Structure formats: structure tokens, C-alpha cells
C-alpha positions in Angstrom: 121.8 238.3 131.5 124.3 237.2 133.4 123.0 233.5 134.2 124.0 232.3 130.1 125.8 229.3 129.5 126.2 228.9 125.6 127.5 226.1 124.5 128.9 227.9 120.8 128.8 224.1 119.5 125.5 223.4 120.1 124.3 226.6 118.4 126.2 225.8 115.5 124.7 222.4 115.0 121.1 223.6 115.9 120.8 226.2 113.3 123.1 224.5 111.2 119.9 221.6 111.6 117.0 224.3 110.9 119.4 225.7 107.4 118.8 222.1 106.0 115.1 222.6 107.3 115.3 225.9 105.5 116.8 224.2 102.3 114.4 221.7 102.2 111.3 224.3 103.0 112.7 226.6 99.5 112.6 223.8 97.8 108.8 222.5 98.9 107.5 226.0 97.7 109.1 225.8 94.7 107.5 222.8 93.5 104.4 224.0 95.8 103.8 226.9 93.0 105.1 224.8 90.2 102.2 222.1 91.2 99.4 225.0 91.9 100.0 226.2 88.6 99.5 222.4 86.9 96.5 222.0 89.1 95.1 225.4 87.5 96.0 223.8 83.9 94.8 220.6 84.5 91.6 221.7 86.0 89.8 222.8 82.8 86.9 225.3 82.6 82.9 224.8 82.3 82.9 226.9 79.2 82.0 225.6 75.8 84.3 225.5 72.7 86.5 228.4 72.3 89.3 229.4 69.7 92.3 230.8 71.2 93.8 230.9 74.8 91.8 228.8 77.1 89.5 230.9 79.3 90.2 230.9 82.8 88.0 228.3 85.0 87.2 228.8 88.6 89.1 226.0 90.3 92.5 227.4 88.1 91.6 231.5 90.0 90.7 229.8 93.0 94.0 228.4 93.3 95.5 231.7 91.7 93.2 233.5 94.6 94.4 231.1 97.5 98.2 231.4 96.3 98.4 235.4 95.9 96.4 235.5 99.7 99.2 233.0 101.2 102.2 234.6 99.5 102.7 236.6 102.2 102.5 233.9 105.0 104.6 231.8 102.9 107.6 234.3 102.5 107.3 235.5 106.5 108.0 231.5 107.0 111.4 231.9 105.2 112.3 235.4 106.4 111.5 234.5 110.5 114.0 231.7 109.9 116.3 233.2 108.5 116.4 236.1 110.8 116.2 233.5 113.6 119.3 231.7 112.8 121.5 235.0 112.2 120.2 236.4 115.7 121.4 233.1 117.5 124.7 233.0 115.5 125.1 237.1 115.9 124.2 236.3 119.9 126.4 233.5 119.8 129.6 235.5 118.1 128.7 238.3 121.0 128.5 235.9 123.6 132.1 234.4 122.8 133.3 237.8 122.8 132.4 238.3 126.1 129.9 241.1 125.2 126.5 240.3 127.0 124.6 243.4 126.2 125.3 243.3 122.6 124.2 239.5 123.0 121.6 240.7 124.3 120.6 242.9 122.1 120.9 240.9 119.3 118.8 238.5 120.9 116.5 240.9 121.2 116.4 241.9 117.8 116.3 238.6 116.3 112.6 238.5 118.3 110.9 241.3 116.3 109.1 240.4 113.4 111.0 240.4 109.9 110.1 243.2 107.1 108.6 241.3 104.6 109.0 242.7 100.3 106.6 241.5 98.5 106.4 241.0 94.9 105.7 244.0 92.4 105.6 246.1 95.9 109.3 247.3 95.6 111.4 247.7 99.5 110.0 249.4 102.3 108.5 246.0 103.8 104.9 245.8 102.3 103.2 243.9 104.5 99.3 242.4 103.9 
């Protein structure tokens, strides 16, 4: 790793841009959840007249299944981005201090896949 030549200001600039993109992505994910719910509620059913709560139609059921099956992937995008940004900053900090081995370890650790805690599964990195 003796060939490293890092610009700390460049790392900060790029990771700052990534954080802005992560903020936008978080807003889009929240809107996605709201939009899927709205689409499902607006899709109606193929049943006849009913009293009380409307039954779940096939489109809403399909949207709910899709959202549930892709939740891990959506959460992974966010966790992967955060781990990469934090790893880049940590490695750069060690590099600035002249601790090249620690910088290399930080970089290596940031490359591993993040553990995702799925809602309802508690801690421990529930996975699909």
C-alpha cells in the first residue's frame, strides 16, 4: 500500500456528494413506500358489494408482495452506501496520520457486505 496518494479534500468532496445522493435516495424510498400503498389502495378489487373494510384486491396484494420481497435490497443500498462513505473517511484519516496498515484495514473492512437488520427480525443481520 506504499503507493497510496490520497487527497483528503478530494475524498471529503466525493463522500459529501455521495451523502447528498443518499439523502435523495432516502426521500425517494420513503415516497416509494407511500406511492406503493396509494397505488394498492386505488387499484380496487374484483369482488362485489361489501360491508366494512374493503377486501384486498389482487393488484394491492401483488404490490405488497413485491415491496416485501425487495425490502432487503432497498435497505442494502442504503447500508452499502453508508459503509462505503464511512470506510473511505476512516481510511483517509488513518492515511493522514501515517498509519497505512490501519488505512488498509479500514478500506478492506468497508468492502465487506453490510449486515441488514430486517424489520421484525431484531438485531443480528437478518438476510434474505
